[in-house]
N, C-alpha and C positions, 0 to 999 in steps of 0.2 A: 515682477511682471515684465513680459517681453514687450518691446515697442514694435510698431509696424514699420521698421526701417527697410530700405532696399535690400540689405543683407539678409534680414529675416525673411523677406518675401522669397528670395532666391533659395534659401534653405527649406522653406515651406514647399516650394516647387520640387526640390530634390526629393523630399519625403513623399510627396504625392506621386511622383514618377515611380519611385521604388515600390510604393504600395500598389500601384497599377500594374506592376510586373514588367516595367520597362528595363531592358538590359543594355540597350545601345542608344547612342545619341548622335544626331547629325547636325553639327553647327554649320548650316548651309549658307552660302553666298551665291551670287550669280555671275556668269560671264556677261559679255556685251549683249548676248541674245536674250538674257533673262532666264537662262536655264540653270537649275540648281547644281551646285558643285559642293563637294564636302569630303572630309575624312570622317571615319566613324570612330566613336569614343565609347568604351565601356562605361557604364553608369558609375562604377567605382571611381572614375576620374572626372566626375562631374565638376568638382570645384576648380580643378586645373583648367578644364575646358572653358568655364565661364570667365576665367582670367585671361583667355586668349592663347591657350597653349598650342592650338592646332595651326601649323604653318603650311603654306603652299607656295610653290614657285609660280608667280603670275605669268611668267613667260610661257608656261605650258598651256595657257588658256587663251581663248579668243577675247580680245578687248580688255585684258587686265594688263595694261601696258608696263611691262618690266623687261629688262634684259637678264640673262642667266646669272650674271654676277651680282645682281641687286639682292638686298636683304629680302627674305621671304615676307609675304603678307600673312597676317594673322587674323583668323576669324574670331570676332567678338560677338557672341550670341546675345540676342535680345530676349530676355526671359518672358516678356509679355507676348511674344509671338509663338510660344511653344505649342506644337500639335503632336499628339500621339498618332502615329500613322493608322488610319482606320483599317487598312488592308494588312498591316503587319504590326500588331499591337505591342510588340516588345521593343519598338523603336520610336524615339521621339525626335521631331524635327524642329529646328530653330532658324528663323531668319537672322542673319548675322551681318554686321558691318566689318569691313576690312580695315585693318590698321597696318602701319609699316613704320619702322624706326620710332616706335613709341607714340605715334600720333595717328589720327585718322588718315587713311589712304585717300588722297584727293580723287583719283579716278574710279573709286568704288561706286557702282550704280546707286546703291542705297544711300551712301553718303551724299551723293549729288542731289538726290531728292530731299534729303534731310536739310541740306543747306537752303534750298528753295523754300521749304516749309518754315525754316527759321526766319527767312526774309519776310514771309507772310505774317508770322507771329510778331515780328518787329513792327508791323503795321497794325497789329491788333487783331489779326485774322487767323482763323483756322480754316482749313479747306477739307470739305467732305467729298468723298468720291465713291461712286458706285460703278460697277462693270455690268454690261450685258454680255454674258459669256455664250458665244456661239461656237459650235464645233461639229465636225462630222465624225461618225463612228463607222468603221469599215471592218470587214472580215476578209481573210485570205481564202480563196477557193483552192481546189486541188492543183490548179495550174499556177499558183502563187500570184494570181491577179487579185487586185483589191476590189471588193464589191461592197455596196452599201449593206449595212447590217440588217436592214429590212428585207424580208424575203417576198414581200407582196409585189404585185404587178405595179410598175411605175405609173405615176399619175403626172399629167401635165402641170397640175397645180397642187403639189402635196402639202402646202403650208397649212398648219393647224389641223392636219389630218388625224382624226381620232383613232382609226384602226392601227396606224403605224405607231402612234403614241402608246397605245395599250400593248402592242406587240413587244415594245422595247421596255415596258415598265419593270421587268425583273432587274435589269442592270440600272436603269434610271432611278428606280425606287431605292436601290442600295446606295447609289451615289447621293441622292437627296438625303437619305437617312444619315450618311456619313457627314455631309455638310451641316446638317442641323445639330448633330452630336457635337460638332466643333463650335456651335453657337453662331452660325452664319445666317440663319433665318431665311431659308429659301421660301419665296412667296409665289413663284410662277415657273412653269416649264412647258415647253411645247415642241412639236415637230415643225421644223422650219421649211423654207422654200425649196431646199435641195433634198433629194432622197437620201435618208440617213443623216440628215442635219438636225441639230437640236439646239435649243437655247434654254439656259437655266439662269434665273434672276434671283439674286440674294441681296440682303439688306446692305445699304451703304454704311460707311464708317469713316473715320479719319483716314486721310489719304495713305498714310504709311501702313495702317492696318489693312486696307483694301488691296494695296499693291502686294504686300506679303501674301495675302490670301490668294491673289490671282496666280502668283508664282506656284504656290502649293496646289491650286486647283488643277492646273495643267497636268501635274503629276498624278493627282488623285483621280481625275476622270479617266486617264489612260490606264491606270492600274486596275480600277474597278471594271472597265470595259474588257481588259485582258482576262480577268477572272471568268468572263462569260464568252471567251473565245473570239474576242474582237479587239480593236484598238481605236483610240481617239486620235484624231489629227486636228491640228490647229492651223494647217495650211489654209490660207484665206480662200482660194479658188480651185478646188480639186477638179471641178467639172466646168467646161466652157459654156454649157447650156443651162446651168442653174445659177442662181444668185450665190454669192460667196458669203463667208463668215465675217462678221464684224465683232468688235468688242467695245462698243460705244462707251465713252467716258460720260458719266453724269456728275457734274460738279456743282457745288454750292459753297458759299462763303459764310462762315459763322463768326459771330462776335465772340472773342475769346473770354470776355468777362461775363456775358449773359448767356452765351450759347445760342442766341437768336440767329435765325437764318436771314442774313442781310440781303439775300437776293429776292426775298418776298417784299413786294411794295407795301409801304405803310398805308394803312386804311384801304388796301386793295386798289389803289388808284395808280394806273399806268397809262399815260397818254398814248403810248404806242400799242396798247391793247394786247400785250403778250404776257401779262402777269409777271413782270420782272421789274425789280428796283433799278435805279440808275447805276448803282455800283455793278450790277450784273451786266448791263449794257457796256460799261467801260471795260469790264473783263472780256466780253465778247470782242470788242474793238481791238484789244491787244492781241487776242488770238488770231483774228482776221489779218492783222498787220503781218504776222509771222507765219501764216498758215502754210505757204509753200515749203518753208524750211521745216516746220513741224511735221509735214507729211512724210518726210524722209525717215523720221523716227517712229511715228505711229503706224506707218505702212512701210516696214523696213526691208521687204524682199522684192525680188523681181515679180513674183506671183501676186503681190499685193495690188499691183496696178492693173491686173487682169480682172480684179473685182471692181475697181473704181471706173466703171463704164456706164453709159446711159442705158443701152439696150444690149441684149445678148442672152437673156433668160427665156426659157420656154414659157414663162408666165408673163412675158412682155418686158416692161421696165425692170431693171435689176434692183431697184430700191437703194442703190448705192449712191453715196455723195459724189458729185463731180464738179460742183461750182463753189467758188469762194464767196459764199453769202450766208446770211442767217435769216431766220424767220420764226414764226410761231410753231404750232404743232405740225406744220407742213414738213413732210419727210423729204421733200426735194431740195432742201437746204442742207449744207454740210454742218452748220451749227443750228441747232433746233432748240426752241424753248417748249418743252412738252406741255400738254394740257395740264392745267393746274399751276404752271409756272414755278418760280422759285428755284430753278436749277437750269444749268446749261448742258446740253447734250452735244458732244462732238462725235459725229457719226463716221468719220474717216478712219478711226482707230481699228486695227484688226488684231486677231488673237496671237499673231506671231511677234507682236511688239515686246520689247523690254518694258514692263509697266513702270518701273522706276524712272527710266530715262524719258519715256513718253510723258508721264505725268509731270516730271520736273520741267520740261520744256513748255508744256501747255500752261502750267501754273505761272511760270516766270513771265510768259507773254501776257497772261491775264493781269498779273500784278502791275506790269508796265502800263497796261491800259488804264488801270485805276490811278496809278501815280501821275500819269500825264493827262488824266481826265479826257480820254479819247472818246469819240462818238462813232458808233458803227454805222450811222445812217438809219434810214427807215427799214423796217423788217420787210422781207418778201413773203407775202401771204398767198401768192398765186403759184400755179404749177410751173416751176422753173424748167422741168423737163421738156415742156412744149414750146419754150422760147427759141426763136431762131438765133443764129450767130449774130445777126445784125441787131436784134433786140437786146441781146446780152451785152453787146458792145455799147449800145446807147445807154444802158443802165450802169455801165462800168463794172460788170460782173465778169470775172475771169474764171477759167477752169483750173482745177487742181493740176499739179504735175501729172503728165500722162504716163511716165515711166519712172523707174527707180533712178535712172540717169538724170532726168530733169529734176527730180526731187533732191538728189545729191548736189547738183549745181546750186539750187536754191539754198540748201543747208550751208554749203561752203561760203556763199556770198553774204549770208545773214550773220551779223556779229553776235546775235543772241546765243547761237549754238556754242561758241567758244566761251562766252560769258558763263553759261550754265554748266557745261560739261567740264570746263577747265581745259587747258591746252593739251595735256597728255591724252585724255579720253577723246577729245575732239579729233585729234590727229589719228589716234588708233582706230576710232570708229569709222572715220571717213576713209582711211586707207583700206580697211577691211572691206567696206561696202563698195568702194571703187573697184577693188579686185573682183568682188562678187559680180558686179555689173559687167566688167570686161569678160569674165569667164562665160557669162550668159551670151554676150554678143558673139563670142568666138565659137559657141556650140552650134553644131549643124543639126537641126531638128528634123523630125519625121515630116513635118509640114513642108519644109524646104525640099526634101528629097521627093516627096510626092508631087510637088508643084513643078520642080525644075529638072529632075533627073532625066526624063524623057521628053523634055519640052520641044525639041526639034526632031 
């Protein structure tokens, strides 16, 4: 009789892939942006691949901090993460950890997250995570201009629009079918506030599972959109006059022994009336303490901060988070406890983030709040968008960083970033992002030419 050992599980997986007609394997890891990178391996070399046979030069990639003379990093696939590509069924994808010199490579994004999750486990906690995946889908016209995939007349308020949702159901339905085939349990989808903008919500899972899925989702959504003559973009703010795309983190803390959600108040009693247990408030307090630095990682682009504004949408308020505060179901807080409680929603995250690095920093901050028994203060239940600067100052509520440059300053000044990322990734990530910000500052835009070229 065979036993259900890890080795047997891996061989069972190999047999299933062969039976499914898989011919090629992608032991995929990510660069600093969270984009998949890989070599391709024929299925005949499955065993070698699972032992870390596939090497790459980190110096050739953004944010895999190596120099050319360093030993290559090796991809070590996680068999639990395997997905057969729904759009190309002879290929299977694996989320992988990077190793170097016979041990885990410290600056690997997935390894960074796993270290934080191990810290949580040492405290007796598992962390569940759900994403709210928002994105735009565009098509190129005959002049190579990007247009929303919807061909209907633009509306001033297209959110939840049924005709646009039905018009796009051929590709949306295929995407949902693919996600459900992978076991992700899609439970909601809609047309969002921007023309050609969509949201798909799927079941939460352990943080490592969900972050692997989000990396895969960006590839999946784009590939299926391309089958229908379009493409998916995860740029947070493609249009100045519509709300941008978020990728809200929804987090809860589970007891590793019982599986119980520790964020749910015992006996339903919460003196702050947000349906949250004290440990959840402590977690929120830790995130609030480090929120400016966290912003640089969960909003990692120049464009991210064009989403995080109070007004500027044709439908009025942008619905984007702008204040360093928390509250109940009230969407004018950056940290929200949704109706029903028992989870923490961080609304400043956008879909350009590296989900491993973003989750690692947020969870590390939350764990600090638990360890130090921090108090986030009273929740804000009122409309924070309508507060004057004087009222916000009196309440001690500050705004999020207004630009990538401000966020990078906060990230550099906060010791949590180096503690979580490790020195090599901290330096590589910050250097790359500083260069990106400087490149933006040096760029002469159409807006500048229109405003200044014939000024006098």
